[in-house]
C-alpha positions as CSV (number, residue, x, y, z in Angstrom):
1,I,67.4,86.9,52.1
2,R,66.0,83.9,53.9
3,T,62.4,83.6,55.1
4,N,61.1,81.2,57.8
5,G,57.4,81.8,58.2
6,R,57.1,85.5,59.0
7,K,60.7,86.0,60.0
8,V,63.2,87.4,57.4
9,T,67.0,87.2,57.8
10,L,69.7,88.8,55.7
11,T,73.2,87.5,55.1
12,G,76.2,88.8,53.1
13,L,75.9,92.3,54.5
14,N,79.1,94.5,54.8
15,G,78.1,96.4,57.9
16,K,74.8,97.7,59.2
17,A,71.9,98.0,56.6
18,S,68.8,99.9,56.2
19,V,65.9,97.9,54.8
20,N,62.7,99.2,53.3
21,M,59.9,96.8,52.3
22,Y,57.2,97.9,49.9
23,D,54.0,96.2,48.9
24,A,53.2,95.2,45.2
25,V,52.0,98.7,44.4
26,G,55.0,100.5,45.9
27,K,53.7,101.6,49.3
28,L,56.2,101.6,52.1
29,I,55.1,99.0,54.6
30,Y,58.1,98.3,56.8
31,Q,61.3,100.2,57.5
32,F,64.2,98.7,59.5
33,T,67.5,100.4,60.5
34,D,70.8,99.1,61.8
35,V,70.2,95.6,60.5
36,N,73.1,93.1,60.9
37,N,73.6,89.7,59.3
38,D,71.2,87.1,60.7
39,N,69.1,89.6,62.6
40,P,65.5,88.4,62.4
41,L,63.0,90.9,60.9
42,N,59.3,90.3,61.7
43,V,56.8,90.7,58.9
44,N,53.3,90.6,60.2
45,I,51.3,90.7,56.9
46,P,51.8,87.9,54.3
47,G,52.2,88.9,50.7
48,L,54.6,90.0,48.0
49,Y,57.2,92.6,48.9
50,I,59.9,94.5,47.1
51,V,62.8,94.9,49.5
52,D,65.5,97.6,49.2
53,I,68.7,96.8,51.2
54,N,71.3,99.5,51.6
55,T,74.7,99.5,53.4
56,E,77.5,102.0,53.0
57,S,79.0,99.9,50.2
58,Q,76.1,97.7,49.0
59,K,72.7,98.3,47.4
60,A,70.2,95.6,46.4
61,R,66.5,95.3,45.4
62,V,64.8,91.9,45.5
63,K,61.2,90.5,45.5
64,M,60.1,88.3,48.4
65,I,57.0,86.4,49.3
66,I,55.8,85.9,52.9
67,N,53.3,83.1,53.5
68,N,51.2,82.5,56.6
């Protein structure tokens, strides 16, 4: 995961991914489907997020901070 302001990009994906972003208390805030490598995802609200990334062969969960 790379962040640049409020844009998030993913690399290292083996195929299209579904991405769910949760706030610090576990509420689903953003949901993206059919995400490819280097596709920008726009996150409008700054804060701490828990990000679930799933492809057919990969699963990952990471924490991410979005600043203004």
